[in-house]
C-alpha positions as CSV (number, residue, x, y, z in Angstrom):
1,M,30.2,-32.6,-79.3
2,I,28.0,-29.6,-80.1
3,S,26.3,-29.5,-83.4
4,D,23.7,-26.8,-83.0
5,G,24.7,-24.8,-79.9
6,R,22.1,-26.3,-77.5
7,S,22.8,-28.2,-74.3
8,E,21.1,-29.4,-71.2
9,G,24.1,-28.8,-69.0
10,A,27.7,-27.7,-69.0
11,P,30.6,-30.2,-69.3
12,D,31.7,-29.6,-65.7
13,G,28.3,-30.5,-64.3
14,G,27.2,-26.9,-64.0
15,S,24.0,-25.6,-65.4
16,A,23.7,-24.1,-68.9
17,G,23.8,-20.4,-69.4
18,V,20.7,-18.2,-68.8
19,R,19.6,-15.3,-70.9
20,G,19.7,-11.8,-69.7
21,G,23.3,-11.7,-68.4
22,V,22.9,-14.2,-65.6
23,P,26.3,-15.8,-64.9
24,G,27.1,-18.3,-67.6
25,G,24.9,-16.6,-70.2
26,V,25.7,-14.1,-72.9
27,P,23.9,-10.9,-73.6
28,G,21.8,-11.0,-76.7
29,G,21.5,-14.8,-76.8
30,G,18.3,-16.1,-78.2
31,S,16.2,-19.2,-78.0
32,D,18.0,-20.6,-81.0
33,G,21.0,-21.4,-78.9
34,G,22.6,-18.0,-78.6
35,S,23.2,-17.9,-74.8
36,D,22.9,-21.6,-73.9
37,G,25.1,-22.6,-76.7
38,T,27.7,-20.0,-75.7
39,S,27.9,-21.3,-72.2
40,Y,28.5,-24.9,-73.3
41,A,30.7,-23.9,-76.2
42,G,33.0,-21.9,-73.9
43,G,33.7,-25.0,-71.8
44,A,34.0,-27.5,-74.7
45,A,35.8,-25.3,-77.3
46,R,39.3,-26.2,-78.1
47,P,42.1,-23.7,-77.8
48,W,43.4,-22.2,-81.0
49,L,47.1,-22.9,-80.5
50,A,49.7,-20.4,-81.8
51,A,51.1,-23.0,-84.2
52,D,47.6,-23.6,-85.7
53,A,47.0,-19.8,-85.9
54,R,50.2,-19.2,-87.7
55,G,49.3,-22.0,-90.2
56,W,45.9,-20.3,-90.7
57,R,47.6,-17.0,-91.5
58,A,50.1,-18.7,-93.8
59,A,47.3,-20.3,-95.7
60,G,46.1,-16.8,-96.7
61,P,47.1,-15.0,-99.9
62,R,50.6,-13.9,-98.9
63,A,52.6,-14.0,-102.1
64,A,53.2,-10.6,-103.8
65,W,51.7,-11.7,-107.2
66,V,48.4,-12.6,-105.4
67,R,47.9,-9.0,-104.4
68,P,45.4,-7.3,-106.8
69,T,47.3,-4.0,-106.9
70,L,49.7,-5.0,-109.6
71,P,47.3,-6.6,-112.1
72,A,44.9,-3.7,-111.5
73,V,47.6,-1.1,-112.3
74,V,48.7,-3.0,-115.4
75,L,45.1,-3.4,-116.6
76,L,44.3,0.3,-116.1
77,V,47.3,1.5,-118.0
78,A,46.8,-0.9,-120.8
79,V,43.1,0.0,-121.2
80,F,44.0,3.7,-121.4
81,A,46.7,2.9,-123.9
82,A,44.4,0.8,-126.1
83,V,41.7,3.5,-126.1
84,L,44.2,6.2,-127.0
85,M,45.8,4.1,-129.8
86,S,42.5,2.9,-131.3
87,P,41.8,4.5,-134.7
88,D,38.9,6.8,-135.2
89,P,36.0,5.2,-137.1
90,T,34.9,6.2,-140.6
91,C,31.4,7.5,-140.5
92,T,29.4,7.7,-143.7
93,P,25.6,8.0,-144.5
94,Q,25.8,4.5,-145.9
95,A,27.5,3.1,-142.7
96,P,26.7,5.6,-139.9
97,C,28.4,5.4,-136.6
98,G,25.7,4.4,-134.1
99,E,25.7,4.3,-130.3
100,E,27.6,1.0,-130.2
101,W,26.1,0.0,-126.9
102,V,27.9,-3.4,-126.8
103,D,31.3,-1.7,-127.3
104,K,30.7,1.0,-124.7
105,T,29.2,-1.4,-122.2
106,G,32.3,-3.6,-122.5
107,T,34.5,-0.6,-122.0
108,M,32.6,0.6,-118.9
109,L,32.7,-2.9,-117.4
110,F,36.4,-2.4,-116.7
111,L,35.5,0.1,-113.9
112,P,33.4,-2.3,-111.8
113,H,35.9,-5.1,-112.6
114,L,38.7,-3.1,-111.0
115,V,36.6,-2.5,-107.9
116,C,35.7,-6.2,-107.7
117,L,39.4,-7.1,-107.9
118,F,40.0,-5.5,-104.5
119,F,36.7,-5.8,-102.7
120,L,34.5,-8.5,-104.4
121,P,36.6,-11.4,-105.8
122,E,33.5,-13.5,-106.0
123,L,32.2,-11.2,-108.8
124,A,35.6,-10.6,-110.4
125,V,35.8,-14.3,-111.2
126,L,32.8,-13.7,-113.5
127,T,33.6,-10.2,-114.9
128,A,37.0,-11.2,-116.1
129,P,35.7,-13.9,-118.5
130,L,33.0,-11.5,-119.7
131,L,35.7,-8.9,-120.6
132,L,37.7,-11.6,-122.4
133,L,34.7,-12.5,-124.5
134,Y,34.2,-8.8,-125.2
135,L,37.8,-8.5,-126.4
136,A,37.4,-11.6,-128.6
137,R,34.7,-10.0,-130.7
138,P,35.4,-9.5,-134.4
139,G,36.8,-6.1,-135.1
140,Q,38.5,-5.6,-131.8
141,W,42.0,-6.2,-133.3
142,E,41.9,-4.1,-136.5
143,G,44.0,-1.2,-135.2
144,G,47.7,-0.6,-135.6
145,A,50.5,-2.4,-133.9
146,G,50.4,-0.2,-130.9
147,E,46.7,-1.0,-130.2
148,K,47.3,-4.7,-130.7
149,V,50.1,-4.7,-128.2
150,A,48.0,-2.7,-125.7
151,A,45.1,-5.1,-126.2
152,A,47.4,-8.1,-125.7
153,V,48.5,-6.6,-122.4
154,V,44.9,-6.1,-121.4
155,V,44.2,-9.7,-122.1
156,A,47.3,-10.8,-120.0
157,A,46.2,-8.5,-117.2
158,L,42.7,-9.9,-117.2
159,C,44.1,-13.4,-117.0
160,W,46.5,-12.4,-114.2
161,G,43.6,-10.8,-112.3
162,W,41.5,-13.9,-112.7
163,L,44.3,-16.0,-111.3
164,V,44.7,-13.6,-108.4
165,V,41.0,-13.7,-107.4
166,A,40.8,-17.4,-107.9
167,Q,43.9,-17.9,-105.6
168,R,42.3,-15.6,-103.0
169,L,39.1,-17.6,-103.0
170,R,41.0,-20.8,-102.7
171,A,43.0,-19.4,-99.8
172,R,39.8,-18.5,-98.0
173,S,38.6,-22.0,-98.5
174,R,41.8,-23.4,-97.0
175,Q,41.5,-21.1,-94.0
176,R,37.9,-22.2,-93.3
177,A,39.0,-25.8,-93.5
178,L,41.9,-25.2,-91.1
179,I,39.5,-23.5,-88.6
180,A,37.1,-26.4,-88.8
181,E,40.0,-28.8,-88.2
182,A,41.3,-26.8,-85.3
183,A,37.8,-26.7,-83.7
184,G,37.6,-30.5,-83.8
185,G,33.9,-30.5,-84.7
186,V,32.8,-28.2,-81.9
187,T,30.2,-25.9,-83.3
188,A,27.5,-23.6,-82.0
189,S,25.2,-20.7,-83.2
190,A,26.9,-17.4,-82.5
191,P,25.2,-14.8,-80.2
192,M,24.9,-11.2,-81.2
193,P,25.3,-8.0,-79.1
194,D,22.2,-6.4,-77.7
195,G,20.3,-4.2,-80.2
196,I,22.0,-5.8,-83.2
197,E,20.1,-7.1,-86.2
198,P,22.4,-9.3,-88.4
199,G,20.5,-8.1,-91.5
200,Q,21.8,-4.6,-91.0
201,R,25.3,-5.6,-92.1
202,G,25.9,-4.3,-95.6
203,L,22.6,-2.3,-95.6
204,F,24.3,0.9,-96.6
205,R,26.0,-0.8,-99.6
206,R,22.8,-2.5,-100.7
207,V,20.8,0.7,-100.6
208,A,23.6,2.7,-102.3
209,G,24.0,0.0,-104.9
210,L,20.2,0.1,-105.7
211,L,20.3,3.9,-105.9
212,M,23.2,3.9,-108.3
213,C,21.5,1.3,-110.4
214,A,18.3,3.5,-110.5
215,V,20.2,6.6,-111.3
216,G,22.3,4.8,-114.0
217,A,19.2,3.3,-115.6
218,A,17.5,6.7,-115.6
219,L,20.5,8.3,-117.4
220,I,20.5,5.4,-120.0
221,V,16.7,5.9,-120.5
222,T,17.3,9.6,-121.3
223,V,19.8,8.7,-123.9
224,V,17.5,6.1,-125.5
225,V,14.6,8.5,-125.5
226,Q,16.7,11.3,-127.1
227,D,18.0,8.9,-129.7
228,R,14.5,7.7,-130.6
229,S,13.4,11.3,-130.9
230,D,16.3,12.0,-133.3
231,D,15.4,9.0,-135.4
232,R,11.8,10.3,-135.8
233,T,13.1,13.7,-136.8
234,A,15.7,12.3,-139.2
235,R,12.9,10.5,-141.1
236,V,11.3,13.8,-142.2
237,A,14.6,15.8,-142.4
238,V,16.1,17.0,-145.7
239,A,19.6,15.8,-146.6
240,R,22.1,18.3,-147.9
241,D,25.8,18.0,-148.9
242,V,27.8,20.8,-147.3
243,P,31.6,21.6,-147.5
244,V,33.9,21.0,-144.6
245,V,35.6,24.3,-143.4
246,A,37.8,22.9,-140.7
247,Y,38.4,19.8,-138.7
248,N,40.3,19.7,-135.3
249,P,41.4,16.1,-134.6
250,D,42.5,17.0,-131.1
251,D,39.1,18.3,-129.9
252,Y,37.1,16.2,-132.4
253,L,35.4,19.3,-133.8
254,L,34.1,19.5,-137.4
255,T,33.1,22.9,-138.8
256,V,30.9,23.0,-142.0
257,R,29.3,25.8,-144.1
258,M,25.6,25.5,-144.1
259,P,23.4,26.1,-147.2
260,D,22.5,29.6,-145.9
261,G,26.2,30.5,-145.7
262,S,26.5,30.3,-141.9
263,R,29.0,28.0,-140.1
264,H,28.0,25.1,-137.9
265,R,30.3,23.2,-135.6
266,F,29.7,19.5,-134.7
267,D,31.2,17.3,-131.9
268,V,32.2,14.2,-133.9
269,D,33.4,10.7,-133.2
270,G,34.7,9.8,-136.7
271,D,37.9,10.8,-138.6
272,Y,37.3,13.6,-141.1
273,R,40.9,14.5,-142.1
274,D,40.6,13.8,-145.8
275,V,36.9,14.7,-146.2
276,G,35.8,17.6,-148.3
277,T,32.0,17.4,-148.0
278,V,29.6,15.8,-145.6
279,T,25.9,15.1,-145.6
280,V,23.8,16.9,-143.0
281,L,20.1,16.4,-142.1
282,L,18.0,19.6,-141.7
283,H,14.6,20.1,-140.2
284,G,14.0,23.6,-139.0
285,D,16.5,24.4,-136.3
286,W,17.4,20.7,-135.9
287,V,20.6,19.7,-137.7
288,R,22.6,16.5,-137.6
289,L,25.4,14.8,-139.5
290,A,24.0,11.9,-141.6
291,G,27.0,9.8,-140.8
292,E,26.6,10.4,-137.1
293,P,22.9,10.3,-136.4
294,Y,23.3,10.7,-132.6
295,P,24.9,13.6,-130.8
296,D,28.4,13.2,-129.5
297,D,28.6,16.2,-127.2
298,L,29.8,16.0,-123.6
299,S,26.4,15.8,-122.0
300,H,25.4,12.8,-124.2
301,F,28.7,11.0,-123.5
302,L,28.5,11.6,-119.7
303,R,24.9,10.3,-119.6
304,Q,25.7,7.2,-121.6
305,A,29.0,6.3,-120.1
306,G,28.1,7.5,-116.6
307,G,24.8,5.6,-116.7
308,M,26.5,2.3,-117.6
309,A,29.3,2.8,-115.1
310,L,26.8,3.6,-112.3
311,V,24.8,0.4,-113.1
312,G,28.0,-1.7,-113.0
313,L,29.2,-0.1,-109.8
314,G,25.7,-0.4,-108.3
315,I,25.4,-4.1,-109.0
316,A,28.9,-4.6,-107.4
317,S,27.9,-2.5,-104.3
318,A,24.6,-4.3,-103.8
319,L,26.2,-7.7,-104.2
320,S,28.9,-6.8,-101.8
321,G,26.4,-5.6,-99.2
322,Q,24.3,-8.8,-99.7
323,L,27.4,-11.0,-99.3
324,A,28.3,-9.1,-96.0
325,R,24.8,-9.6,-94.7
326,R,24.9,-13.3,-95.6
327,R,28.1,-13.8,-93.7
328,V,26.8,-12.3,-90.5
329,V,23.4,-14.0,-90.8
330,A,25.2,-17.4,-91.3
331,L,27.0,-16.8,-87.9
332,R,23.6,-16.5,-86.1
333,R,21.9,-19.3,-87.9
334,G,24.9,-21.6,-87.4
335,P,26.3,-23.9,-86.4
336,V,29.8,-22.5,-86.9
337,P,33.2,-23.6,-85.5
338,V,34.0,-22.4,-82.0
339,L,37.6,-21.8,-80.7
340,R,39.2,-20.4,-77.6
341,A,41.8,-17.7,-78.2
342,R,43.1,-14.4,-76.7
343,A,42.3,-10.9,-77.9
344,R,43.8,-7.4,-77.4
345,T,41.6,-4.4,-78.0
346,R,43.8,-1.5,-79.1
347,A,43.4,2.1,-78.1
348,D,42.6,3.0,-81.8
349,G,39.5,0.7,-81.7
350,F,40.9,-2.4,-83.5
351,T,40.7,-5.8,-82.0
352,E,43.7,-8.2,-82.6
353,I,43.4,-11.9,-82.1
354,Y,46.2,-14.2,-80.9
355,G,46.5,-17.9,-80.4
356,A,45.5,-19.1,-76.9
357,D,49.1,-19.6,-76.0
358,G,50.7,-17.0,-78.2
359,L,49.9,-13.5,-76.8
360,G,53.6,-12.5,-77.0
361,L,53.8,-13.4,-80.7
362,E,52.5,-11.3,-83.7
363,A,48.7,-11.0,-84.0
364,V,47.1,-13.5,-86.3
365,L,44.3,-11.2,-87.5
366,H,42.5,-8.0,-86.7
367,Y,39.2,-6.2,-87.3
368,E,37.2,-3.2,-86.1
369,P,34.6,-4.4,-83.6
370,F,31.1,-3.4,-82.7
371,P,30.4,-2.3,-80.1
372,H,33.7,-0.5,-79.5
373,A,35.3,-2.2,-76.5
374,R,37.6,-0.8,-73.9
375,S,41.3,-1.4,-74.3
376,G,42.8,-4.5,-72.7
377,V,43.8,-8.2,-73.1
378,H,41.3,-10.9,-72.4
379,D,40.4,-14.6,-73.1
380,V,37.8,-15.0,-75.8
381,I,35.6,-17.5,-77.6
382,L,35.6,-17.1,-81.4
383,Y,32.6,-18.1,-83.5
384,G,32.8,-18.5,-87.2
385,A,34.6,-20.2,-90.1
386,L,37.3,-17.6,-90.1
387,S,38.8,-16.4,-93.4
388,E,40.2,-13.1,-94.6
389,D,37.5,-10.7,-95.6
390,G,35.1,-12.7,-93.6
391,A,33.2,-12.1,-90.3
392,L,33.3,-13.4,-86.8
393,V,31.6,-13.1,-83.4
394,L,33.7,-12.8,-80.2
395,T,32.5,-13.4,-76.7
396,S,34.5,-12.7,-73.5
397,A,33.9,-12.4,-69.8
398,E,35.4,-9.9,-67.4
399,S,36.8,-11.2,-64.2
400,G,35.0,-10.6,-61.0
401,P,31.9,-11.9,-59.2
402,A,29.5,-9.4,-60.8
403,A,31.0,-9.6,-64.3
404,K,28.9,-10.4,-67.4
405,P,30.2,-11.9,-70.6
406,S,30.4,-9.3,-73.5
407,V,29.8,-9.9,-77.1
408,E,31.2,-8.1,-80.2
409,V,30.9,-8.7,-83.9
410,S,33.4,-7.7,-86.6
411,L,32.3,-4.4,-88.1
412,S,35.1,-4.4,-90.7
413,P,36.2,-7.5,-92.7
414,I,38.8,-9.7,-91.1
415,R,42.4,-8.9,-92.1
416,G,45.4,-11.1,-91.5
417,G,48.2,-9.9,-89.2
418,P,48.3,-7.0,-86.8
419,A,46.3,-3.8,-87.2
420,V,49.2,-1.9,-88.8
421,D,49.3,-4.4,-91.6
422,H,46.9,-3.0,-94.2
423,G,47.3,-5.8,-96.8
424,D,46.8,-4.5,-100.3
425,A,47.6,-1.0,-99.3
426,G,51.2,-2.0,-99.1
427,S,53.8,-1.9,-96.4
428,T,54.7,1.7,-97.0
429,A,51.1,2.9,-96.5
430,G,50.8,0.7,-93.5
431,R,53.9,2.2,-91.9
432,R,52.7,5.7,-92.6
433,E,49.3,5.0,-91.1
434,A,51.0,3.3,-88.1
435,G,53.2,6.4,-87.7
436,H,50.2,8.7,-87.8
437,R,48.3,6.6,-85.3
438,Q,51.3,6.6,-83.0
439,A,51.6,10.4,-83.2
440,A,47.9,10.7,-82.5
441,E,48.3,8.4,-79.4
442,I,51.2,10.6,-78.2
443,D,48.9,13.6,-78.5
444,V,46.2,11.7,-76.5
445,Q,48.7,10.8,-73.7
446,R,49.8,14.4,-73.6
447,A,46.2,15.6,-73.3
448,L,45.5,13.1,-70.5
449,G,48.3,14.7,-68.5
450,T,47.4,18.4,-69.3
451,V,43.7,18.7,-69.7
452,V,41.7,19.6,-66.7
453,A,37.9,19.5,-66.3
454,A,36.5,22.9,-67.2
455,A,33.6,24.5,-65.3
456,G,31.7,25.1,-68.5
457,P,31.6,24.0,-72.2
458,V,34.8,23.6,-74.1
459,R,34.8,24.6,-77.8
460,W,37.1,23.7,-80.7
461,H,36.8,25.4,-84.0
462,A,38.8,26.6,-87.1
463,G,41.7,28.8,-86.5
464,P,42.6,32.1,-88.3
465,V,44.9,30.4,-90.8
466,A,42.3,27.8,-91.8
467,R,39.7,30.5,-92.1
468,C,41.9,32.6,-94.3
469,V,42.6,29.7,-96.6
470,G,38.9,28.7,-96.6
471,A,38.0,32.3,-97.5
472,V,40.4,32.3,-100.4
473,M,39.0,29.0,-101.6
474,L,35.4,30.4,-101.4
475,V,36.4,33.5,-103.4
476,T,38.3,31.5,-106.1
477,G,35.5,28.9,-106.4
478,A,32.8,31.6,-106.8
479,G,35.0,33.4,-109.3
480,A,35.5,30.3,-111.3
481,V,31.8,29.5,-111.5
482,T,31.0,33.1,-112.5
483,S,33.6,33.1,-115.2
484,A,32.3,29.8,-116.6
485,A,28.7,31.1,-116.6
486,V,29.4,34.4,-118.4
487,G,32.0,32.8,-120.8
488,D,31.2,31.5,-124.3
489,W,31.2,27.8,-123.2
490,P,28.7,25.0,-124.0
491,W,26.3,24.5,-121.1
492,S,27.5,20.9,-120.6
493,R,31.1,22.2,-119.9
494,V,29.7,24.9,-117.7
495,L,27.9,22.3,-115.6
496,W,31.0,20.1,-115.4
497,F,33.3,23.0,-114.5
498,S,30.8,24.3,-112.0
499,F,30.7,20.9,-110.3
500,V,34.5,20.9,-109.8
501,A,34.4,24.5,-108.6
502,L,31.6,23.8,-106.1
503,T,33.6,20.9,-104.7
504,W,36.4,23.3,-104.2
505,F,33.9,25.7,-102.6
506,Y,32.7,23.0,-100.3
507,G,36.2,22.2,-99.1
508,G,36.8,25.9,-98.2
509,W,33.5,26.1,-96.3
510,C,34.4,23.0,-94.3
511,L,37.7,24.6,-93.3
512,M,36.0,27.7,-92.1
513,T,32.9,26.6,-90.3
514,W,33.6,23.3,-88.4
515,Q,33.0,23.5,-84.7
516,I,32.7,21.0,-81.8
517,T,31.5,21.9,-78.3
518,A,31.9,19.6,-75.3
519,D,29.7,20.0,-72.2
520,S,28.8,17.8,-69.3
521,V,26.1,16.0,-71.4
522,G,28.1,15.2,-74.6
523,L,29.4,16.7,-77.8
524,R,27.7,19.2,-80.0
525,V,29.0,18.9,-83.6
526,R,28.4,21.6,-86.3
527,G,29.5,21.2,-89.9
528,L,28.4,20.5,-93.5
529,P,26.2,19.4,-95.1
530,S,23.8,20.3,-92.2
531,S,24.1,23.8,-90.7
532,R,22.4,22.7,-87.5
533,A,24.3,21.4,-84.5
534,R,24.0,17.7,-83.6
535,H,24.3,16.7,-80.0
536,I,25.9,13.3,-79.1
537,P,25.7,12.1,-75.5
538,W,29.0,10.8,-74.0
539,D,27.7,7.3,-73.8
540,A,27.2,7.3,-77.6
541,V,30.7,8.6,-78.5
542,G,33.0,5.9,-79.6
543,H,36.2,7.8,-80.5
544,A,37.5,10.9,-82.3
545,R,40.0,10.6,-85.1
546,Y,42.0,13.1,-87.1
547,G,42.9,11.2,-90.2
548,R,46.1,11.2,-92.2
549,G,44.3,13.1,-95.0
550,G,43.1,15.8,-92.6
551,A,39.5,14.6,-92.1
552,L,38.1,14.9,-88.5
553,T,35.7,12.1,-87.7
554,I,33.6,11.3,-84.6
555,T,32.6,7.6,-84.4
556,C,29.4,7.0,-82.5
557,V,27.4,4.0,-81.2
558,E,23.9,3.9,-79.9
559,A,23.9,4.7,-76.2
560,D,22.4,2.5,-73.5
561,P,22.3,4.9,-70.5
562,E,20.3,2.5,-68.3
563,G,22.1,-0.7,-69.2
564,S,18.9,-2.2,-70.4
565,G,20.2,-3.2,-73.8
566,A,17.7,-0.9,-75.6
567,P,19.4,1.3,-78.1
568,G,19.5,5.0,-77.5
569,G,20.6,7.7,-79.7
570,F,21.1,11.5,-79.8
571,D,18.8,14.3,-80.4
572,E,19.0,16.8,-83.2
573,G,19.2,20.0,-81.2
574,S,17.7,19.5,-77.7
575,G,21.0,18.6,-76.1
576,A,19.6,15.4,-74.5
577,P,19.7,11.8,-75.5
578,G,16.8,10.8,-77.6
579,G,15.7,9.1,-80.8
580,W,17.3,9.1,-84.2
581,D,16.6,12.4,-86.0
582,E,13.5,13.4,-84.2
583,G,12.2,9.9,-84.0
584,S,12.2,9.2,-87.7
585,G,14.5,6.2,-87.5
586,A,17.0,7.7,-90.0
587,P,20.3,9.3,-89.0
588,G,21.0,12.8,-90.0
589,G,23.7,15.4,-89.5
590,P,27.1,16.4,-91.0
591,G,28.6,13.5,-92.9
592,R,26.7,10.8,-91.0
593,H,27.1,7.2,-92.0
594,R,25.0,4.5,-90.3
595,G,26.8,1.2,-89.8
596,L,26.0,-2.2,-88.3
597,G,23.8,-2.0,-85.2
598,G,23.6,1.8,-85.1
599,S,27.4,2.5,-85.4
600,E,28.1,5.5,-87.5
601,E,30.7,8.1,-88.4
602,I,30.1,11.9,-88.3
603,S,32.7,13.5,-90.6
604,L,33.3,17.2,-90.6
605,G,35.3,17.0,-93.8
606,V,39.0,17.9,-94.4
607,V,39.7,20.5,-91.8
608,G,43.5,20.6,-91.6
609,W,46.8,19.6,-93.1
610,P,48.6,16.9,-91.1
611,F,51.6,16.9,-93.4
612,A,52.2,20.7,-92.9
613,E,51.6,20.3,-89.2
614,R,54.3,17.6,-88.9
615,L,56.8,19.8,-90.8
616,L,56.1,22.8,-88.6
617,K,55.9,20.5,-85.5
618,R,52.8,22.3,-84.4
619,P,49.5,20.3,-84.1
620,G,46.5,21.9,-85.7
621,R,43.3,22.7,-83.9
622,A,41.6,19.6,-85.4
623,A,44.4,17.4,-84.1
624,V,44.1,19.0,-80.6
625,A,40.4,18.5,-80.7
626,A,40.7,14.8,-81.6
627,A,43.3,14.2,-78.8
628,E,41.4,16.1,-76.1
629,I,38.0,14.5,-77.0
630,T,39.6,11.1,-76.9
631,A,41.1,11.9,-73.5
632,M,37.6,12.9,-72.3
633,I,36.2,9.6,-73.6
634,R,38.9,7.5,-71.7
635,Q,38.8,9.6,-68.5
636,P,35.3,10.9,-67.8
637,G,36.7,13.1,-65.0
638,L,38.2,15.3,-67.7
639,R,34.9,16.2,-69.2
640,P,33.5,19.7,-68.6
641,G,31.3,20.1,-65.6
642,P,27.9,21.8,-65.6
643,P,28.2,25.6,-65.7
644,E,27.8,27.5,-62.4
645,H,24.4,28.9,-62.0
646,L,24.2,32.7,-61.7
647,P,22.5,34.1,-58.5
């Protein structure tokens, strides 16, 4: 039995594996048992029989009530209903309405809790009791019958969600126990692909989470500093009773007549329906309601609520990234269960796992691998205590005397069933996504039969219809921003409206300016947010995908042109393979996202309308670009040749 992945010899009397790709070894194995342990584990590992594999999948959370979608929807609707039905507070100088940090923190905690329900059940187990304690505070049930009913539904949805995440965690534990039982005690430390650092898993989420926490904390600090400044000014201000001129309960606007006869309008939080006079505090140009010492304008609310929401989401993101890193590091540090199975790498990049004797049956699980492997069916060795949302390492060996074993690690979390089964997204969304992928594969097959190698570069770019639509979006976006700037609006509303208009402006610019050029060396991608073209060598191109939402994405991996295992990359504008972003070690370019071991996605944004294209039965230029680029990836002979030199 293997306990730590080390062995002096193979069970059949052969020698143990050797590092560096010598037969019997595994690329990327280390001195901690990566390569030697793999050679021995491959011979000693038990087969994962189809019956055991089906039992593993059945142990997962399959019941409809265990899916987090239903409790999340009920909770979201109930929270909105409770907020809308809650009565406005009564604010007086004797009992002023303060910031109520505890109340607003509890309200903002619902947002990260909803995220954790889907992606981080380990944290949702803790956030649900915290929210129940928040709802149990005195004063939370003093509204009318409607608010009490909504609050009761919130409590029921929280309890339901807690049971869902608890059941999901128990299902994962059962699956890990079944894997250990099927492995029969055979364990080993998992190897890693060349150039992979296990600690990179979840790095983007950890960094993004810390940044969100920092930005949220900075916003909260600005609110606290402003409140303390208002407190100091209020101590020296003069209190005056002024008459109420008008109160708009829909917009929460209170208009009063000041002592000099002018009118002043306040954004208020309390109820002033039956109030004839209010007390204001005056100090020069500074004026505030005595019953509401802190401002309740849009900027103040967005900073306070947005800051607390960002901190909550940042903590969830950082913990999710740390958990993903921990899962991959645990595979390398081992020992972990080892099993023999069969795998099928699909054309869309997903790997499906079957039982060792059940290739003709439905896939047990699927994931997106790194590095992206070629399509095909092969025998594999699985490393890891497999459970849904977990991680695994897979090793396989190509047939032939000169073949070397290959290693891949799961880039996306493990999901039960075949790749068309998207779990919580629902069967309808899964069928739509599967139909979109099938249509894309048909376009690829058509391109494989029609595309011929060009003598020079091939270029794909926006068509006249997309450019016209983009131009209209640019004009309307610019007009909206101009109207907001010259209109009689508060600056906070101008900023918010400008943000929405600029987002619309950004979409129009993406439609107009995207461009991809293929030559004999690789792809040159041009799009927002960078205006410079980025060159990607063919060895670094994983696949091109035109998504169901209209986004065009190029998936890349670090190139290894010499087969040495050293990671390569692509240059910023030179047109030749090189380091990351001029050697800085940081990726750049339009919509770039760095993943595990150098995997990244370059998104050119939404550049088409797949729904309209299906209705018209005419593929858009982005769909054609994705299909032809994919054909060039699969068949290098279709790639453009070098341009002919002029005499």
